[in-house]
C-alpha positions as CSV (number, residue, x, y, z in Angstrom):
1,M,89.1,-61.0,-18.8
2,T,88.9,-63.6,-21.7
3,I,86.3,-65.7,-23.4
4,D,87.1,-69.0,-24.9
5,N,87.3,-70.0,-28.3
6,F,87.1,-66.0,-28.7
7,A,88.9,-64.3,-31.4
8,G,87.7,-60.7,-31.5
9,R,88.3,-58.0,-28.3
10,V,87.1,-57.9,-24.7
11,I,86.6,-54.9,-23.1
12,A,86.1,-54.8,-19.2
13,P,85.7,-52.6,-16.4
14,G,89.5,-50.9,-15.9
15,D,90.4,-50.9,-19.3
16,D,91.5,-47.6,-21.2
17,A,89.1,-48.3,-24.2
18,Y,86.2,-48.9,-21.6
19,D,84.4,-45.8,-21.3
20,D,84.4,-45.0,-25.0
21,A,83.1,-48.2,-25.9
22,R,79.8,-48.0,-23.2
23,H,78.7,-44.4,-24.6
24,G,76.4,-44.5,-27.3
25,W,74.6,-42.1,-29.3
26,N,72.5,-40.9,-26.6
27,G,74.4,-39.6,-23.7
28,M,71.9,-40.1,-21.1
29,I,72.6,-43.7,-21.0
30,D,75.2,-44.5,-18.4
31,R,75.4,-47.6,-17.9
32,K,78.3,-50.1,-16.9
33,P,77.9,-53.5,-18.7
34,A,80.5,-56.5,-17.0
35,L,81.8,-57.0,-20.4
36,I,82.0,-55.6,-24.1
37,A,82.6,-58.3,-26.7
38,E,83.7,-57.1,-30.1
39,C,83.2,-59.7,-32.2
40,R,85.0,-60.5,-35.6
41,S,82.8,-63.8,-36.8
42,V,79.9,-65.2,-36.2
43,D,82.3,-68.0,-34.1
44,D,82.9,-65.0,-31.9
45,V,79.2,-64.0,-31.8
46,V,78.7,-67.6,-30.6
47,A,81.7,-68.0,-28.3
48,A,80.4,-64.9,-26.7
49,V,76.7,-66.3,-26.6
50,K,78.0,-69.4,-24.6
51,H,80.0,-67.0,-22.1
52,A,77.1,-65.2,-20.9
53,A,74.9,-67.9,-20.3
54,A,78.0,-69.8,-18.3
55,H,78.2,-66.8,-16.2
56,G,74.7,-65.7,-15.6
57,L,75.4,-62.5,-18.1
58,T,72.6,-61.0,-20.1
59,A,73.6,-60.8,-23.4
60,V,72.7,-58.0,-25.7
61,A,73.6,-57.1,-29.4
62,R,74.6,-53.7,-30.7
63,C,74.8,-52.5,-34.0
64,G,74.6,-48.8,-34.0
65,G,74.2,-48.2,-30.5
66,H,71.3,-46.1,-31.8
67,S,68.9,-46.7,-29.3
68,V,67.1,-43.7,-27.3
69,S,66.5,-45.7,-24.8
70,G,70.1,-47.7,-24.6
71,A,68.5,-51.1,-25.3
72,S,72.1,-52.4,-26.2
73,M,73.8,-51.4,-23.2
74,P,72.6,-53.7,-20.3
75,E,73.9,-52.3,-17.1
76,G,76.0,-55.4,-15.5
77,G,75.1,-57.5,-18.9
78,M,77.5,-58.3,-21.8
79,V,77.4,-56.1,-24.7
80,I,77.6,-58.6,-28.2
81,D,78.8,-55.9,-30.2
82,L,78.6,-56.6,-33.9
83,G,80.0,-53.5,-35.6
84,K,82.9,-55.7,-37.5
85,L,80.4,-58.2,-39.1
86,N,79.8,-55.2,-42.1
87,Q,80.3,-56.7,-44.7
88,V,77.3,-56.4,-47.9
89,D,76.8,-58.7,-50.3
90,V,74.4,-57.4,-53.5
91,N,73.1,-60.2,-55.9
92,T,72.0,-58.2,-58.5
93,E,70.2,-61.1,-60.3
94,A,68.2,-62.1,-57.5
95,R,67.9,-58.7,-55.8
96,I,68.7,-59.9,-53.0
97,A,71.4,-58.3,-50.1
98,H,73.1,-60.0,-47.5
99,V,73.8,-57.6,-44.5
100,G,76.0,-58.2,-41.9
101,G,74.1,-57.5,-38.0
102,G,76.6,-54.9,-37.7
103,T,76.1,-52.8,-40.9
104,L,74.9,-49.4,-40.4
105,L,72.1,-48.0,-43.1
106,G,74.5,-45.3,-44.6
107,E,76.8,-48.8,-45.5
108,L,73.6,-50.4,-46.3
109,D,72.4,-47.8,-48.6
110,A,75.9,-47.0,-50.4
111,A,76.0,-50.8,-50.9
112,T,72.7,-50.8,-52.6
113,Q,72.7,-48.0,-54.6
114,A,75.9,-49.2,-56.4
115,H,73.3,-51.1,-58.5
116,G,70.4,-48.8,-58.5
117,L,68.5,-51.0,-55.6
118,A,67.3,-49.8,-52.6
119,V,65.3,-51.2,-48.9
120,T,63.2,-49.1,-47.0
121,A,66.1,-47.8,-44.2
122,G,65.6,-45.4,-41.5
123,V,66.7,-41.6,-42.1
124,D,70.2,-41.7,-40.0
125,P,73.0,-43.5,-41.7
126,S,74.6,-44.4,-38.0
127,T,71.6,-45.8,-37.5
128,G,72.4,-49.8,-37.2
129,A,70.2,-51.5,-39.7
130,G,70.1,-54.7,-37.1
131,G,68.1,-52.7,-34.7
132,L,65.9,-50.9,-37.4
133,T,64.9,-54.3,-38.6
134,L,64.3,-56.1,-35.4
135,G,61.7,-53.2,-34.8
136,G,59.5,-53.0,-37.8
137,G,61.7,-50.4,-40.1
138,I,60.0,-47.1,-41.0
139,G,62.0,-44.9,-43.4
140,F,60.9,-43.0,-46.3
141,L,60.3,-45.4,-48.3
142,A,57.9,-47.5,-46.3
143,R,54.7,-46.3,-49.1
144,K,56.6,-47.4,-51.4
145,L,58.3,-50.6,-50.7
146,G,56.5,-51.4,-46.9
147,L,58.6,-51.3,-43.7
148,T,62.2,-52.8,-43.6
149,I,60.9,-56.4,-42.4
150,D,58.2,-56.2,-45.5
151,N,61.4,-56.9,-47.6
152,L,63.3,-59.5,-45.0
153,E,63.7,-62.9,-46.7
154,G,65.6,-64.6,-44.3
155,V,68.1,-64.2,-41.2
156,Q,71.4,-65.6,-39.8
157,V,70.4,-66.4,-36.0
158,V,72.6,-66.8,-32.9
159,L,70.6,-68.9,-30.3
160,A,70.6,-68.6,-26.2
161,D,72.5,-72.5,-26.7
162,G,74.7,-71.0,-29.0
163,S,73.2,-73.0,-32.2
164,V,73.3,-71.1,-35.5
165,V,70.3,-71.3,-37.7
166,E,68.9,-69.7,-40.5
167,A,65.0,-68.4,-39.9
168,N,62.9,-68.0,-42.7
169,E,59.0,-68.5,-44.2
170,N,60.0,-72.0,-44.5
171,S,62.6,-72.6,-41.6
172,Y,62.2,-71.5,-37.9
173,P,59.1,-69.4,-39.5
174,D,57.5,-68.6,-35.8
175,L,61.2,-67.7,-35.1
176,F,61.2,-65.5,-38.1
177,W,57.8,-64.2,-37.6
178,A,58.6,-62.7,-33.8
179,L,62.2,-60.8,-35.2
180,R,60.0,-59.5,-38.0
181,G,59.1,-56.4,-35.3
182,G,59.8,-58.3,-32.0
183,G,62.4,-56.9,-31.7
184,G,66.5,-58.5,-30.5
185,Q,65.0,-60.1,-27.5
186,F,65.0,-63.9,-29.3
187,G,68.5,-64.4,-30.6
188,V,71.8,-62.4,-31.9
189,V,70.8,-61.8,-35.6
190,T,74.3,-62.1,-37.7
191,R,73.0,-61.9,-40.9
192,F,69.8,-60.0,-42.9
193,D,68.6,-61.6,-46.6
194,Y,66.9,-58.1,-47.8
195,R,65.1,-58.6,-51.0
196,L,65.7,-54.9,-52.6
197,T,64.1,-53.1,-55.5
198,P,65.2,-50.7,-58.3
199,I,65.1,-47.2,-56.8
200,G,66.8,-43.9,-57.8
201,P,70.0,-43.5,-58.7
202,E,67.9,-40.3,-58.5
203,I,64.8,-39.3,-56.7
204,V,63.0,-35.7,-57.3
205,T,62.7,-34.1,-53.7
206,A,61.3,-31.1,-52.2
207,W,62.2,-28.9,-49.0
208,A,59.7,-26.1,-48.0
209,F,60.6,-24.3,-44.9
210,Y,57.6,-22.1,-43.3
211,P,57.0,-20.0,-40.2
212,L,54.6,-21.6,-37.4
213,E,52.0,-19.7,-38.2
214,K,51.5,-20.7,-41.6
215,A,51.8,-24.8,-39.7
216,H,47.3,-25.0,-39.8
217,D,47.7,-24.5,-43.5
218,V,50.7,-26.5,-44.4
219,V,49.5,-29.9,-42.6
220,R,45.8,-29.0,-44.1
221,Y,47.5,-29.6,-47.5
222,I,49.2,-32.5,-46.1
223,R,46.6,-33.8,-44.7
224,D,44.4,-33.8,-48.2
225,F,47.4,-34.1,-50.4
226,M,48.6,-37.4,-48.9
227,H,45.3,-38.8,-48.2
228,D,45.0,-39.9,-52.4
229,A,49.1,-39.8,-52.6
230,S,50.5,-42.8,-54.8
231,D,52.6,-45.4,-53.0
232,D,55.5,-43.1,-55.0
233,V,55.4,-39.9,-52.9
234,G,55.4,-39.0,-49.3
235,M,55.5,-35.7,-47.2
236,V,57.8,-35.6,-44.0
237,P,56.4,-32.4,-41.8
238,V,59.0,-31.7,-38.9
239,F,58.5,-28.8,-36.7
240,T,62.4,-28.1,-35.8
241,R,64.6,-24.7,-36.6
242,V,65.6,-23.1,-39.4
243,P,69.4,-24.9,-40.4
244,A,72.2,-21.7,-39.2
245,A,74.0,-22.2,-42.2
246,D,73.7,-20.6,-46.1
247,P,71.6,-20.7,-48.6
248,F,68.9,-20.0,-45.7
249,P,68.2,-16.5,-45.0
250,A,70.2,-15.3,-42.2
251,D,67.3,-13.4,-40.4
252,W,66.0,-17.1,-40.0
253,H,68.7,-18.9,-38.6
254,S,67.8,-21.1,-35.5
255,E,64.7,-20.0,-35.5
256,K,61.9,-22.4,-35.1
257,C,59.3,-23.4,-38.0
258,L,57.7,-26.3,-40.0
259,A,60.0,-27.5,-42.4
260,V,58.4,-30.0,-44.9
261,V,60.4,-33.0,-46.7
262,G,58.7,-34.2,-49.9
263,F,59.7,-37.0,-51.8
264,H,58.9,-38.5,-55.2
265,V,60.4,-41.8,-56.6
266,G,58.6,-41.8,-59.5
267,E,58.9,-40.5,-63.1
268,E,60.6,-37.1,-62.9
269,E,58.4,-34.8,-65.1
270,Q,55.2,-36.3,-62.7
271,A,56.9,-35.7,-59.7
272,M,57.9,-32.5,-60.4
273,A,54.7,-31.0,-60.5
274,E,53.1,-33.4,-58.0
275,L,55.6,-31.7,-55.4
276,Q,55.7,-28.1,-56.6
277,P,52.2,-27.0,-54.8
278,L,54.3,-27.7,-51.7
279,L,56.2,-24.3,-52.4
280,E,53.1,-22.3,-53.2
281,L,51.4,-22.5,-50.0
282,G,52.3,-18.8,-49.4
283,E,55.1,-17.1,-46.8
284,L,57.6,-19.4,-47.8
285,V,60.6,-18.8,-45.4
286,F,63.5,-21.0,-47.8
287,G,62.3,-24.0,-50.5
288,F,63.2,-25.6,-53.4
289,N,62.3,-28.8,-55.9
290,T,65.1,-30.9,-57.6
291,T,66.5,-34.2,-58.2
292,Q,69.6,-35.6,-55.7
293,P,70.4,-39.3,-55.6
294,Y,68.6,-41.6,-53.5
295,V,71.9,-42.3,-51.3
296,E,72.2,-38.6,-50.7
297,F,68.7,-38.0,-49.7
298,Q,69.1,-40.5,-46.7
299,K,71.9,-38.9,-45.7
300,S,69.9,-35.7,-45.1
301,F,69.4,-35.6,-41.3
302,A,72.7,-37.0,-40.0
303,E,73.9,-33.9,-38.3
304,A,70.0,-33.8,-36.9
305,N,70.8,-35.3,-33.8
306,P,74.3,-35.4,-33.0
307,H,76.5,-38.2,-31.6
308,G,77.1,-37.7,-28.0
309,N,74.1,-35.5,-27.0
310,R,71.9,-35.6,-25.2
311,F,67.5,-36.8,-25.9
312,Y,64.4,-38.0,-24.6
313,W,61.8,-39.3,-26.8
314,K,58.2,-40.1,-27.2
315,S,55.3,-41.0,-30.0
316,I,52.6,-42.3,-31.0
317,F,50.4,-43.6,-33.8
318,V,47.2,-41.5,-35.3
319,D,45.1,-41.6,-38.3
320,D,44.5,-37.8,-38.8
321,L,46.5,-34.4,-39.1
322,S,43.8,-32.6,-37.3
323,D,43.9,-28.7,-36.7
324,E,43.5,-29.6,-33.0
325,L,46.5,-32.3,-33.3
326,V,48.1,-29.2,-34.7
327,D,47.9,-26.7,-32.1
328,V,49.6,-29.6,-29.7
329,M,52.8,-29.9,-31.7
330,L,52.5,-26.2,-32.3
331,D,52.5,-25.5,-28.3
332,G,55.5,-28.5,-28.1
333,I,58.3,-26.7,-30.1
334,R,57.2,-23.6,-28.7
335,T,57.7,-25.4,-25.3
336,I,60.2,-28.2,-25.5
337,P,64.3,-26.4,-25.3
338,G,67.1,-27.7,-26.5
339,E,69.1,-27.3,-29.7
340,F,68.1,-30.4,-31.4
341,T,64.6,-30.8,-30.5
342,S,61.6,-31.7,-33.2
343,I,58.7,-33.0,-33.4
344,F,57.9,-35.0,-36.7
345,I,55.0,-37.2,-38.6
346,E,55.9,-39.7,-40.6
347,A,53.5,-40.7,-43.4
348,L,52.5,-44.3,-43.5
349,G,49.8,-46.0,-45.4
350,G,50.5,-47.2,-48.8
351,A,52.8,-50.7,-48.9
352,A,52.9,-50.5,-45.1
353,G,49.4,-50.4,-44.2
354,R,48.5,-53.8,-46.9
355,V,49.9,-56.5,-44.9
356,G,47.8,-58.3,-42.4
357,V,48.1,-57.2,-38.4
358,T,49.6,-60.8,-37.6
359,D,51.6,-61.6,-40.9
360,T,54.0,-59.8,-38.7
361,A,54.8,-59.1,-35.2
362,F,55.1,-55.5,-36.4
363,A,51.0,-55.1,-35.6
364,N,50.0,-51.3,-36.2
365,R,49.0,-51.6,-40.1
366,S,46.4,-49.3,-40.0
367,A,47.5,-45.8,-38.8
368,R,48.5,-43.2,-41.3
369,Y,51.1,-41.8,-39.4
370,N,53.6,-42.1,-36.9
371,L,54.5,-38.8,-34.7
372,G,57.4,-38.4,-32.6
373,I,58.8,-35.8,-30.2
374,S,62.5,-35.6,-30.4
375,A,64.0,-33.9,-27.9
376,G,67.9,-33.3,-28.2
377,W,69.7,-30.8,-26.0
378,I,73.5,-30.1,-25.1
379,D,73.4,-29.0,-21.3
380,P,73.0,-31.6,-18.5
381,A,70.9,-29.2,-16.5
382,M,68.6,-28.7,-19.2
383,D,67.5,-32.5,-18.5
384,K,64.4,-31.6,-16.1
385,E,63.3,-29.2,-17.9
386,A,63.4,-30.5,-21.2
387,I,61.9,-34.0,-20.0
388,T,59.1,-32.6,-18.1
389,A,58.4,-30.4,-21.0
390,S,58.4,-33.2,-23.4
391,R,56.1,-35.6,-21.2
392,A,53.5,-33.1,-20.3
393,C,53.7,-32.5,-24.5
394,Y,52.9,-36.7,-25.1
395,D,50.0,-36.3,-22.2
396,K,48.2,-33.9,-24.8
397,L,49.0,-35.7,-27.6
398,R,47.4,-39.3,-26.1
399,P,44.1,-38.4,-26.3
400,F,44.7,-38.7,-30.5
401,S,46.6,-41.6,-30.5
402,D,45.3,-45.2,-31.2
403,G,46.6,-46.7,-28.2
404,T,49.9,-48.6,-29.8
405,V,53.5,-47.3,-30.1
406,Y,56.6,-48.0,-32.3
407,L,58.5,-50.2,-30.2
408,N,62.1,-48.4,-32.0
409,Y,60.9,-45.2,-30.3
410,L,60.2,-46.0,-26.9
411,D,62.3,-44.6,-24.0
412,R,63.9,-45.8,-21.1
413,D,60.9,-44.9,-18.9
414,E,58.0,-46.6,-21.3
415,V,58.0,-50.6,-20.9
416,D,54.8,-50.2,-19.8
417,R,53.8,-49.6,-23.2
418,T,55.5,-52.6,-24.5
419,K,51.9,-54.7,-24.3
420,A,50.3,-52.1,-26.1
421,G,53.1,-51.8,-29.1
422,F,52.6,-55.8,-29.7
423,G,48.7,-55.2,-29.7
424,P,47.3,-58.7,-30.5
425,N,50.7,-60.4,-31.3
426,Y,51.8,-60.0,-27.6
427,E,51.2,-63.5,-26.4
428,R,52.2,-65.3,-29.4
429,L,55.0,-63.1,-29.3
430,C,55.6,-64.5,-25.3
431,A,55.3,-67.8,-26.6
432,V,58.1,-67.9,-28.9
433,K,60.2,-66.3,-26.5
434,A,59.6,-68.9,-24.1
435,Q,60.2,-71.6,-26.4
436,Y,63.7,-69.9,-27.7
437,D,65.1,-67.8,-24.6
438,P,63.9,-69.3,-21.6
439,A,66.0,-68.5,-19.4
440,N,65.8,-64.7,-20.9
441,L,69.5,-65.0,-21.6
442,F,69.2,-61.7,-24.0
443,G,67.0,-59.7,-22.1
444,G,64.1,-58.1,-22.9
445,P,60.6,-57.5,-21.6
446,L,58.9,-60.4,-23.1
447,G,61.3,-62.3,-20.5
448,G,59.5,-61.0,-17.6
449,A,55.6,-61.9,-19.4
450,E,53.2,-64.3,-17.5
């Protein structure tokens, strides 16, 4: 199989590389695309888009392939693989990073931190910058800098007719609005231009591991502390397992616990003082505070969800960390099986909450926390048990939700939650989709909207 004017590699069913190329991060996704087009340039992306349009194939861009739902792997369609488009050019004077559409977050962090600069990025370095950004972009710096999309100055996009356009506040502003939180269903973004901010290179972090029996006390402290915390600080509680490695106590290895990651990007002495109480809540399994390079901190969860294992997610936005909510999370971490299972809370507010609901396509700017169930396991025989238990926990969490959802965390059985995720921006997004991709070449839930 060939693609006209295409200089990259085309992988089709039957090719030796096909099975490796079609399997991504989530081992539960077993889809068979008609073609995988590994692009080397923007011209290759144009050629691939035109080929897909001419042959009636849904065309979906893939950056890191880290979507839990397998969003970048269309059954019977074309995968436009952007992995080779991973150049990062940092303009230190303008504090702008020009980032190729196939760049991974680890590559982005390394390139920007070489100059003491950063943009909000997610917590797994193998995640693609493209997928993270187009869905909004929650990360450790969200309270300080806003979501990733709040730091996006412009993009280069290949549209359904094969044209290449620059979209920003002044050029194609409706498209630029939609791409900030509306996902990748409007075109293939081949370059992101991020506004950068001085961060680090060293930040202060605190790590506290508590027995599950201390969960209520710890979460109450976090709830009270974060209510008035500055944008410089954040705390992320995670119901998980104690790592089976030094320096953690041997008798706690792989035991379930509440781990809290605290971080502070302000002045060191003040940061240490503000984070120290997190380590003084009693019955600590293990904990410490320290200074560490921000670029290394961003790799903290690199091994939490190993590539190729089996994953299933649910998530909700919540406004309060009530005792009743903690009860449900405790029940969840005790009943959902899996070596890599966790239930986590991402603190929002701060800069992320000071953007208008309709200023970008990302609709929920009021929730104080994003809560996620991340079930992860190895044995396929555990699929039914893990998914059933995750759904049961989610059903108990729903009364605490404001009804919206972070679309980057939607799993493959949750398409019906898309409209709630877009909230009051849904109708406008449908109109932008109809304008730029009327034949639904790029797929996505908006393509079937009425």
